[in-house]
A tleap script that builds the chain and sets N, CA, C and O, in Angstrom:
source leaprc.protein.ff14SB
mol = sequence {
  NMET SER SER ARG GLY GLU LEU GLU GLN ARG
  ILE MET GLU VAL LEU TRP SER SER ASP ALA
  PRO ARG SER VAL ALA ASP VAL HIE ALA ILE
  LEU THR VAL GLU ARG PRO LEU ALA TYR THR
  THR VAL MET THR VAL LEU ASP ARG LEU ALA
  LYS LYS GLY LEU VAL THR ARG GLU LEU VAL
  ALA ARG ALA TRP ARG TYR GLU ALA GLY TYR
  SER GLN SER ASP LEU LEU ALA ALA GLU LEU
  ALA THR ALA LEU GLN SER VAL SER GLY SER
  VAL ARG ARG GLU ALA LEU THR ARG LEU ALA
  LYS LEU LEU SER ASP GLU ASP LEU THR ALA
  LEU ARG CASN
}
set mol.1.N position { 97.356 128.392 85.954 }
set mol.1.CA position { 97.171 127.162 86.711 }
set mol.1.C position { 96.511 127.661 88.016 }
set mol.1.O position { 95.610 128.491 87.895 }
set mol.2.N position { 96.835 127.277 89.149 }
set mol.2.CA position { 96.382 127.546 90.299 }
set mol.2.C position { 96.608 129.053 90.748 }
set mol.2.O position { 97.715 129.588 90.682 }
set mol.3.N position { 95.409 129.723 91.234 }
set mol.3.CA position { 95.816 131.176 91.615 }
set mol.3.C position { 95.851 131.171 93.254 }
set mol.3.O position { 95.798 132.242 93.859 }
set mol.4.N position { 95.934 130.044 93.879 }
set mol.4.CA position { 95.944 129.993 95.272 }
set mol.4.C position { 97.353 130.169 95.903 }
set mol.4.O position { 98.288 129.457 95.533 }
set mol.5.N position { 97.496 131.120 96.855 }
set mol.5.CA position { 98.817 131.271 97.419 }
set mol.5.C position { 98.943 129.975 98.464 }
set mol.5.O position { 98.089 129.103 98.632 }
set mol.6.N position { 100.198 130.082 99.100 }
set mol.6.CA position { 100.427 129.107 100.038 }
set mol.6.C position { 99.482 128.946 101.261 }
set mol.6.O position { 99.305 127.808 101.697 }
set mol.7.N position { 98.939 129.874 101.773 }
set mol.7.CA position { 98.079 129.856 102.801 }
set mol.7.C position { 96.703 129.331 102.287 }
set mol.7.O position { 96.121 128.425 102.883 }
set mol.8.N position { 96.254 129.855 101.291 }
set mol.8.CA position { 94.993 129.270 100.663 }
set mol.8.C position { 95.205 127.740 100.510 }
set mol.8.O position { 94.382 126.978 101.017 }
set mol.9.N position { 96.186 127.304 99.887 }
set mol.9.CA position { 96.460 125.958 99.558 }
set mol.9.C position { 96.565 125.223 101.026 }
set mol.9.O position { 95.946 124.161 101.083 }
set mol.10.N position { 97.071 125.519 101.902 }
set mol.10.CA position { 97.167 124.867 103.175 }
set mol.10.C position { 95.664 124.800 103.910 }
set mol.10.O position { 95.272 123.810 104.526 }
set mol.11.N position { 95.017 125.837 103.763 }
set mol.11.CA position { 93.710 125.870 104.249 }
set mol.11.C position { 92.723 124.805 103.393 }
set mol.11.O position { 91.860 124.079 103.885 }
set mol.12.N position { 93.021 124.896 102.247 }
set mol.12.CA position { 92.323 123.897 101.275 }
set mol.12.C position { 92.565 122.459 101.856 }
set mol.12.O position { 91.629 121.715 102.148 }
set mol.13.N position { 93.784 122.146 101.993 }
set mol.13.CA position { 94.266 120.947 102.423 }
set mol.13.C position { 93.666 120.511 103.867 }
set mol.13.O position { 93.431 119.324 104.092 }
set mol.14.N position { 93.444 121.447 104.767 }
set mol.14.CA position { 92.751 121.257 105.973 }
set mol.14.C position { 91.298 120.966 105.741 }
set mol.14.O position { 90.780 120.099 106.446 }
set mol.15.N position { 90.645 121.531 104.919 }
set mol.15.CA position { 89.300 121.325 104.549 }
set mol.15.C position { 89.198 119.859 103.870 }
set mol.15.O position { 88.373 119.040 104.273 }
set mol.16.N position { 89.958 119.629 102.973 }
set mol.16.CA position { 89.985 118.211 102.207 }
set mol.16.C position { 90.094 117.248 103.162 }
set mol.16.O position { 89.334 116.282 103.094 }
set mol.17.N position { 91.002 117.335 104.158 }
set mol.17.CA position { 91.249 116.323 105.098 }
set mol.17.C position { 90.217 116.249 106.229 }
set mol.17.O position { 90.303 115.335 107.049 }
set mol.18.N position { 89.309 117.108 106.306 }
set mol.18.CA position { 88.199 117.072 107.321 }
set mol.18.C position { 87.091 116.200 107.111 }
set mol.18.O position { 86.820 115.965 105.934 }
set mol.19.N position { 86.415 115.686 107.964 }
set mol.19.CA position { 85.141 114.747 107.649 }
set mol.19.C position { 83.968 115.616 107.814 }
set mol.19.O position { 82.883 115.179 107.429 }
set mol.20.N position { 84.046 116.885 108.377 }
set mol.20.CA position { 82.867 117.663 108.550 }
set mol.20.C position { 83.328 119.205 108.341 }
set mol.20.O position { 84.508 119.552 108.405 }
set mol.21.N position { 82.366 119.989 108.112 }
set mol.21.CA position { 82.545 121.535 107.892 }
set mol.21.C position { 83.311 121.988 109.129 }
set mol.21.O position { 83.061 121.506 110.233 }
set mol.22.N position { 84.351 123.023 108.918 }
set mol.22.CA position { 85.054 123.551 109.911 }
set mol.22.C position { 84.779 125.103 110.049 }
set mol.22.O position { 84.478 125.822 109.096 }
set mol.23.N position { 84.921 125.527 111.360 }
set mol.23.CA position { 84.638 126.833 111.585 }
set mol.23.C position { 86.064 127.559 111.543 }
set mol.23.O position { 87.089 126.881 111.617 }
set mol.24.N position { 86.107 128.923 111.427 }
set mol.24.CA position { 87.327 129.562 111.215 }
set mol.24.C position { 88.138 129.238 112.584 }
set mol.24.O position { 89.353 129.070 112.483 }
set mol.25.N position { 87.585 129.154 113.727 }
set mol.25.CA position { 88.227 128.828 114.950 }
set mol.25.C position { 88.981 127.296 114.911 }
set mol.25.O position { 90.019 126.969 115.487 }
set mol.26.N position { 88.210 126.571 114.141 }
set mol.26.CA position { 88.784 125.019 113.993 }
set mol.26.C position { 90.034 125.120 113.029 }
set mol.26.O position { 91.106 124.567 113.279 }
set mol.27.N position { 89.785 125.889 111.892 }
set mol.27.CA position { 90.930 125.816 110.997 }
set mol.27.C position { 92.167 126.679 111.626 }
set mol.27.O position { 93.340 126.412 111.368 }
set mol.28.N position { 91.801 127.642 112.397 }
set mol.28.CA position { 92.954 128.421 112.959 }
set mol.28.C position { 93.700 127.550 113.990 }
set mol.28.O position { 94.926 127.610 114.080 }
set mol.29.N position { 92.999 126.790 114.719 }
set mol.29.CA position { 93.765 125.994 115.740 }
set mol.29.C position { 94.710 124.917 115.156 }
set mol.29.O position { 95.784 124.589 115.659 }
set mol.30.N position { 94.085 124.335 113.860 }
set mol.30.CA position { 95.026 123.554 113.215 }
set mol.30.C position { 96.298 124.079 112.586 }
set mol.30.O position { 97.363 123.463 112.637 }
set mol.31.N position { 96.125 125.307 111.961 }
set mol.31.CA position { 97.181 125.870 111.290 }
set mol.31.C position { 98.154 126.507 112.304 }
set mol.31.O position { 99.348 126.569 112.010 }
set mol.32.N position { 97.698 126.988 113.496 }
set mol.32.CA position { 98.712 127.705 114.406 }
set mol.32.C position { 99.525 126.704 115.149 }
set mol.32.O position { 100.485 127.076 115.822 }
set mol.33.N position { 99.194 125.474 115.061 }
set mol.33.CA position { 100.249 124.254 115.415 }
set mol.33.C position { 101.456 124.393 114.564 }
set mol.33.O position { 102.578 124.169 115.018 }
set mol.34.N position { 101.262 124.734 113.423 }
set mol.34.CA position { 102.421 124.806 112.348 }
set mol.34.C position { 103.196 126.038 112.384 }
set mol.34.O position { 104.417 126.073 112.228 }
set mol.35.N position { 102.409 127.108 112.608 }
set mol.35.CA position { 103.149 128.505 112.599 }
set mol.35.C position { 102.117 129.374 113.157 }
set mol.35.O position { 100.928 129.052 113.154 }
set mol.36.N position { 102.584 130.538 113.666 }
set mol.36.CA position { 101.736 131.596 114.263 }
set mol.36.C position { 100.945 132.313 113.172 }
set mol.36.O position { 101.548 132.757 112.195 }
set mol.37.N position { 99.580 132.451 113.296 }
set mol.37.CA position { 98.810 133.155 112.440 }
set mol.37.C position { 97.607 133.847 113.170 }
set mol.37.O position { 97.036 133.316 114.123 }
set mol.38.N position { 97.295 134.955 112.704 }
set mol.38.CA position { 96.126 135.745 113.305 }
set mol.38.C position { 94.906 135.096 112.930 }
set mol.38.O position { 94.789 134.558 111.829 }
set mol.39.N position { 94.001 135.117 113.774 }
set mol.39.CA position { 92.717 134.630 113.668 }
set mol.39.C position { 91.995 135.384 112.387 }
set mol.39.O position { 91.289 134.787 111.574 }
set mol.40.N position { 92.245 136.585 112.352 }
set mol.40.CA position { 91.589 137.351 111.410 }
set mol.40.C position { 92.187 137.122 110.010 }
set mol.40.O position { 91.537 137.476 109.027 }
set mol.41.N position { 93.337 136.575 109.880 }
set mol.41.CA position { 93.997 136.259 108.576 }
set mol.41.C position { 93.473 135.090 108.161 }
set mol.41.O position { 93.291 134.991 106.947 }
set mol.42.N position { 93.118 133.979 108.998 }
set mol.42.CA position { 92.412 132.913 108.519 }
set mol.42.C position { 91.100 133.179 108.136 }
set mol.42.O position { 90.646 132.681 107.105 }
set mol.43.N position { 90.389 133.970 108.912 }
set mol.43.CA position { 89.017 134.396 108.567 }
set mol.43.C position { 89.008 135.030 107.151 }
set mol.43.O position { 88.135 134.698 106.350 }
set mol.44.N position { 89.922 135.897 106.843 }
set mol.44.CA position { 89.876 136.604 105.610 }
set mol.44.C position { 90.264 135.675 104.470 }
set mol.44.O position { 89.789 135.817 103.343 }
set mol.45.N position { 91.054 134.811 104.754 }
set mol.45.CA position { 91.483 133.784 103.513 }
set mol.45.C position { 90.294 132.912 103.311 }
set mol.45.O position { 90.012 132.649 102.142 }
set mol.46.N position { 89.588 132.447 104.209 }
set mol.46.CA position { 88.425 131.603 104.192 }
set mol.46.C position { 87.305 132.318 103.261 }
set mol.46.O position { 86.728 131.805 102.302 }
set mol.47.N position { 87.127 133.711 103.808 }
set mol.47.CA position { 86.271 134.422 103.035 }
set mol.47.C position { 86.578 134.541 101.588 }
set mol.47.O position { 85.681 134.385 100.759 }
set mol.48.N position { 87.852 134.822 101.227 }
set mol.48.CA position { 88.209 134.918 99.885 }
set mol.48.C position { 88.168 133.583 99.046 }
set mol.48.O position { 87.980 133.584 97.829 }
set mol.49.N position { 88.354 132.478 99.775 }
set mol.49.CA position { 88.143 131.242 99.096 }
set mol.49.C position { 86.695 130.959 98.816 }
set mol.49.O position { 86.380 130.316 97.814 }
set mol.50.N position { 85.745 131.443 99.718 }
set mol.50.CA position { 84.361 131.333 99.478 }
set mol.50.C position { 84.033 132.247 98.387 }
set mol.50.O position { 83.182 131.856 97.588 }
set mol.51.N position { 84.565 133.410 98.213 }
set mol.51.CA position { 84.203 134.451 97.036 }
set mol.51.C position { 84.699 133.848 95.778 }
set mol.51.O position { 84.156 134.102 94.703 }
set mol.52.N position { 85.777 133.008 95.889 }
set mol.52.CA position { 86.458 132.360 94.551 }
set mol.52.C position { 85.462 131.149 94.236 }
set mol.52.O position { 85.496 130.611 93.130 }
set mol.53.N position { 84.682 130.783 95.112 }
set mol.53.CA position { 83.844 129.424 94.816 }
set mol.53.C position { 84.654 128.322 95.143 }
set mol.53.O position { 84.266 127.238 94.708 }
set mol.54.N position { 85.757 128.345 95.851 }
set mol.54.CA position { 86.685 127.110 96.084 }
set mol.54.C position { 85.925 126.397 97.462 }
set mol.54.O position { 85.898 125.170 97.562 }
set mol.55.N position { 85.402 127.161 98.359 }
set mol.55.CA position { 84.866 126.561 99.456 }
set mol.55.C position { 83.295 126.934 99.686 }
set mol.55.O position { 82.921 128.031 99.273 }
set mol.56.N position { 82.538 126.237 100.205 }
set mol.56.CA position { 81.188 126.580 100.647 }
set mol.56.C position { 81.065 126.941 102.055 }
set mol.56.O position { 81.911 126.535 102.852 }
set mol.57.N position { 80.079 127.673 102.434 }
set mol.57.CA position { 79.992 127.924 103.937 }
set mol.57.C position { 78.470 128.116 104.184 }
set mol.57.O position { 77.656 128.571 103.380 }
set mol.58.N position { 78.246 127.690 105.426 }
set mol.58.CA position { 76.937 127.636 106.051 }
set mol.58.C position { 76.971 128.417 107.530 }
set mol.58.O position { 77.855 128.159 108.347 }
set mol.59.N position { 76.058 129.270 107.757 }
set mol.59.CA position { 76.074 129.967 109.030 }
set mol.59.C position { 75.277 129.117 110.036 }
set mol.59.O position { 74.083 128.824 109.974 }
set mol.60.N position { 76.197 128.775 110.992 }
set mol.60.CA position { 75.628 127.892 112.176 }
set mol.60.C position { 75.842 128.479 113.392 }
set mol.60.O position { 76.978 128.654 113.832 }
set mol.61.N position { 74.695 128.845 114.062 }
set mol.61.CA position { 74.833 129.542 115.511 }
set mol.61.C position { 75.777 130.774 115.324 }
set mol.61.O position { 76.730 130.914 116.092 }
set mol.62.N position { 75.547 131.630 114.368 }
set mol.62.CA position { 76.341 132.749 114.244 }
set mol.62.C position { 77.869 132.483 113.995 }
set mol.62.O position { 78.700 133.322 114.342 }
set mol.63.N position { 78.193 131.421 113.450 }
set mol.63.CA position { 79.561 131.144 112.932 }
set mol.63.C position { 79.663 130.392 111.666 }
set mol.63.O position { 79.021 129.347 111.556 }
set mol.64.N position { 80.419 130.826 110.680 }
set mol.64.CA position { 80.364 130.234 109.464 }
set mol.64.C position { 81.062 128.897 109.569 }
set mol.64.O position { 82.067 128.797 110.272 }
set mol.65.N position { 80.585 127.892 108.919 }
set mol.65.CA position { 81.278 126.554 108.794 }
set mol.65.C position { 81.603 126.373 107.343 }
set mol.65.O position { 80.747 126.512 106.470 }
set mol.66.N position { 82.786 126.076 107.108 }
set mol.66.CA position { 83.453 126.030 105.712 }
set mol.66.C position { 83.754 124.571 105.405 }
set mol.66.O position { 84.091 123.783 106.289 }
set mol.67.N position { 83.616 124.217 104.060 }
set mol.67.CA position { 83.975 123.079 103.549 }
set mol.67.C position { 84.377 123.173 102.186 }
set mol.67.O position { 83.842 124.019 101.471 }
set mol.68.N position { 85.388 122.292 101.667 }
set mol.68.CA position { 85.839 122.305 100.156 }
set mol.68.C position { 84.654 122.291 99.236 }
set mol.68.O position { 83.740 121.482 99.401 }
set mol.69.N position { 84.659 123.196 98.248 }
set mol.69.CA position { 83.549 123.139 97.387 }
set mol.69.C position { 83.807 121.892 96.267 }
set mol.69.O position { 82.898 121.331 95.657 }
set mol.70.N position { 84.981 121.642 96.160 }
set mol.70.CA position { 85.384 120.566 95.124 }
set mol.70.C position { 86.387 119.626 95.933 }
set mol.70.O position { 87.088 120.027 96.862 }
set mol.71.N position { 86.354 118.230 95.418 }
set mol.71.CA position { 87.401 117.398 95.891 }
set mol.71.C position { 88.802 117.856 95.405 }
set mol.71.O position { 88.820 118.607 94.430 }
set mol.72.N position { 89.928 117.505 95.949 }
set mol.72.CA position { 91.227 117.860 95.500 }
set mol.72.C position { 91.515 117.489 94.045 }
set mol.72.O position { 92.119 118.210 93.251 }
set mol.73.N position { 90.973 116.183 93.771 }
set mol.73.CA position { 91.239 115.733 92.307 }
set mol.73.C position { 90.293 116.343 91.453 }
set mol.73.O position { 90.667 116.514 90.292 }
set mol.74.N position { 89.140 116.714 91.761 }
set mol.74.CA position { 88.153 117.627 90.793 }
set mol.74.C position { 88.873 118.969 90.476 }
set mol.74.O position { 88.912 119.436 89.338 }
set mol.75.N position { 89.447 119.561 91.576 }
set mol.75.CA position { 89.924 120.862 91.403 }
set mol.75.C position { 91.283 120.751 90.526 }
set mol.75.O position { 91.430 121.518 89.575 }
set mol.76.N position { 92.169 119.895 90.817 }
set mol.76.CA position { 93.376 119.686 90.079 }
set mol.76.C position { 93.064 119.406 88.503 }
set mol.76.O position { 93.637 119.960 87.565 }
set mol.77.N position { 92.092 118.485 88.420 }
set mol.77.CA position { 91.698 118.372 87.010 }
set mol.77.C position { 91.178 119.375 86.217 }
set mol.77.O position { 91.442 119.423 85.016 }
set mol.78.N position { 90.403 120.252 86.812 }
set mol.78.CA position { 89.858 121.479 86.112 }
set mol.78.C position { 90.916 122.378 85.996 }
set mol.78.O position { 90.962 122.975 84.920 }
set mol.79.N position { 91.815 122.644 86.851 }
set mol.79.CA position { 93.056 123.513 86.602 }
set mol.79.C position { 93.935 123.093 85.616 }
set mol.79.O position { 94.444 123.911 84.850 }
set mol.80.N position { 94.211 121.692 85.541 }
set mol.80.CA position { 95.062 121.172 84.296 }
set mol.80.C position { 94.158 121.382 83.077 }
set mol.80.O position { 94.714 121.892 82.105 }
set mol.81.N position { 93.002 121.108 82.975 }
set mol.81.CA position { 92.250 121.372 81.771 }
set mol.81.C position { 92.277 122.788 81.390 }
set mol.81.O position { 92.473 123.081 80.210 }
set mol.82.N position { 92.104 123.662 82.252 }
set mol.82.CA position { 92.137 125.139 81.905 }
set mol.82.C position { 93.528 125.450 81.362 }
set mol.82.O position { 93.663 126.072 80.308 }
set mol.83.N position { 94.592 125.003 82.105 }
set mol.83.CA position { 95.970 125.205 81.702 }
set mol.83.C position { 96.027 124.787 80.209 }
set mol.83.O position { 96.453 125.572 79.362 }
set mol.84.N position { 95.606 123.575 79.906 }
set mol.84.CA position { 95.895 123.007 78.491 }
set mol.84.C position { 95.073 123.634 77.438 }
set mol.84.O position { 95.460 123.681 76.270 }
set mol.85.N position { 93.961 124.109 77.827 }
set mol.85.CA position { 92.964 124.960 76.918 }
set mol.85.C position { 93.505 126.264 76.465 }
set mol.85.O position { 93.106 126.831 75.447 }
set mol.86.N position { 94.455 126.734 77.280 }
set mol.86.CA position { 94.965 128.000 77.128 }
set mol.86.C position { 96.047 128.156 76.226 }
set mol.86.O position { 96.561 129.263 76.068 }
set mol.87.N position { 96.517 126.955 75.502 }
set mol.87.CA position { 97.629 126.994 74.782 }
set mol.87.C position { 97.272 126.262 73.420 }
set mol.87.O position { 96.210 125.643 73.352 }
set mol.88.N position { 98.051 126.312 72.440 }
set mol.88.CA position { 97.763 125.858 71.087 }
set mol.88.C position { 97.887 124.266 71.068 }
set mol.88.O position { 98.531 123.661 71.925 }
set mol.89.N position { 97.296 123.714 70.143 }
set mol.89.CA position { 97.263 122.260 70.052 }
set mol.89.C position { 98.559 121.658 70.054 }
set mol.89.O position { 98.717 120.641 70.730 }
set mol.90.N position { 99.597 122.179 69.337 }
set mol.90.CA position { 100.885 121.559 69.412 }
set mol.90.C position { 101.634 121.660 70.641 }
set mol.90.O position { 102.364 120.732 70.989 }
set mol.91.N position { 101.499 122.814 71.392 }
set mol.91.CA position { 102.101 122.892 72.837 }
set mol.91.C position { 101.356 121.983 73.751 }
set mol.91.O position { 101.966 121.319 74.589 }
set mol.92.N position { 99.906 121.917 73.610 }
set mol.92.CA position { 99.310 121.001 74.378 }
set mol.92.C position { 99.661 119.549 74.271 }
set mol.92.O position { 99.874 118.843 75.256 }
set mol.93.N position { 99.710 119.150 73.071 }
set mol.93.CA position { 100.169 117.705 72.829 }
set mol.93.C position { 101.581 117.477 73.366 }
set mol.93.O position { 101.829 116.421 73.947 }
set mol.94.N position { 102.496 118.388 73.205 }
set mol.94.CA position { 103.866 118.341 73.735 }
set mol.94.C position { 103.787 118.035 75.206 }
set mol.94.O position { 104.158 116.955 75.663 }
set mol.95.N position { 103.262 119.076 75.983 }
set mol.95.CA position { 102.991 119.089 77.281 }
set mol.95.C position { 102.492 117.662 77.832 }
set mol.95.O position { 102.952 117.071 78.809 }
set mol.96.N position { 101.473 117.250 77.007 }
set mol.96.CA position { 100.812 115.965 77.573 }
set mol.96.C position { 101.866 114.683 77.243 }
set mol.96.O position { 101.886 113.679 77.955 }
set mol.97.N position { 102.630 114.837 76.208 }
set mol.97.CA position { 103.536 113.933 76.005 }
set mol.97.C position { 104.742 113.868 77.067 }
set mol.97.O position { 105.201 112.768 77.375 }
set mol.98.N position { 105.200 114.932 77.569 }
set mol.98.CA position { 106.108 115.167 78.544 }
set mol.98.C position { 105.502 114.801 79.869 }
set mol.98.O position { 106.181 114.185 80.691 }
set mol.99.N position { 104.232 115.154 80.126 }
set mol.99.CA position { 103.630 114.619 81.343 }
set mol.99.C position { 103.501 113.096 81.377 }
set mol.99.O position { 103.746 112.536 82.445 }
set mol.100.N position { 103.148 112.388 80.339 }
set mol.100.CA position { 103.046 110.987 80.282 }
set mol.100.C position { 104.260 110.333 80.496 }
set mol.100.O position { 104.270 109.207 80.993 }
set mol.101.N position { 105.319 110.935 80.167 }
set mol.101.CA position { 106.640 110.369 80.477 }
set mol.101.C position { 107.050 110.334 81.952 }
set mol.101.O position { 107.946 109.584 82.338 }
set mol.102.N position { 106.392 111.143 82.757 }
set mol.102.CA position { 106.649 111.474 84.164 }
set mol.102.C position { 105.830 110.618 85.057 }
set mol.102.O position { 106.037 110.479 86.263 }
set mol.103.N position { 104.841 110.030 84.343 }
set mol.103.CA position { 103.871 109.190 85.103 }
set mol.103.C position { 104.273 107.830 85.355 }
set mol.103.O position { 104.953 107.213 84.534 }
set mol.104.N position { 103.870 107.298 86.509 }
set mol.104.CA position { 104.293 105.891 86.990 }
set mol.104.C position { 103.522 104.942 86.064 }
set mol.104.O position { 102.626 105.387 85.346 }
set mol.105.N position { 103.845 103.668 86.065 }
set mol.105.CA position { 103.045 102.644 85.477 }
set mol.105.C position { 101.676 102.479 85.980 }
set mol.105.O position { 100.738 102.137 85.260 }
set mol.106.N position { 101.584 102.736 87.260 }
set mol.106.CA position { 100.336 102.704 87.972 }
set mol.106.C position { 99.301 103.931 87.471 }
set mol.106.O position { 98.116 103.691 87.238 }
set mol.107.N position { 99.800 105.080 87.353 }
set mol.107.CA position { 99.131 106.182 86.844 }
set mol.107.C position { 98.793 106.040 85.346 }
set mol.107.O position { 97.831 106.651 84.880 }
set mol.108.N position { 99.548 105.262 84.605 }
set mol.108.CA position { 99.215 105.176 83.186 }
set mol.108.C position { 98.094 104.047 83.100 }
set mol.108.O position { 97.210 104.142 82.248 }
set mol.109.N position { 98.139 103.000 83.973 }
set mol.109.CA position { 97.110 102.005 83.979 }
set mol.109.C position { 95.885 102.697 84.373 }
set mol.109.O position { 94.875 102.411 83.730 }
set mol.110.N position { 95.782 103.635 85.400 }
set mol.110.CA position { 94.692 104.280 85.647 }
set mol.110.C position { 94.037 105.120 84.590 }
set mol.110.O position { 92.812 105.212 84.513 }
set mol.111.N position { 94.928 105.778 83.714 }
set mol.111.CA position { 94.293 106.564 82.566 }
set mol.111.C position { 93.765 105.695 81.673 }
set mol.111.O position { 92.792 106.079 81.023 }
set mol.112.N position { 94.219 104.551 81.490 }
set mol.112.CA position { 93.698 103.569 80.346 }
set mol.112.C position { 92.305 102.897 80.908 }
set mol.112.O position { 91.557 102.283 80.147 }
set mol.113.N position { 92.049 103.053 82.181 }
set mol.113.CA position { 90.767 102.347 82.591 }
set mol.113.C position { 89.705 103.533 82.718 }
set mol.113.O position { 88.543 103.289 83.043 }
savepdb mol mol.pdb
quit
């Protein structure tokens, strides 16, 4: 499934909730409200996310601007599909059956539509 660590996941959440691309300084400022982080740590994690293809970046006035490369729902769907493809048909069906039992009526209706 997901190969993102806690900080990578939190950075992705910041980018998903942003209405525009964010610089390292922007992301750092948001995250340091929650806990102390070195600027270079945020820069390194954003660079790694870009290399993984999870974020895109554009150089603007000598500073990278980052945004999520995929919506949160698209990325989750791809991760679930990858996890399901990696197991045999019987395990996949059993997992899907168990997952369906955990879904709300609203989620089940959404799946049917």
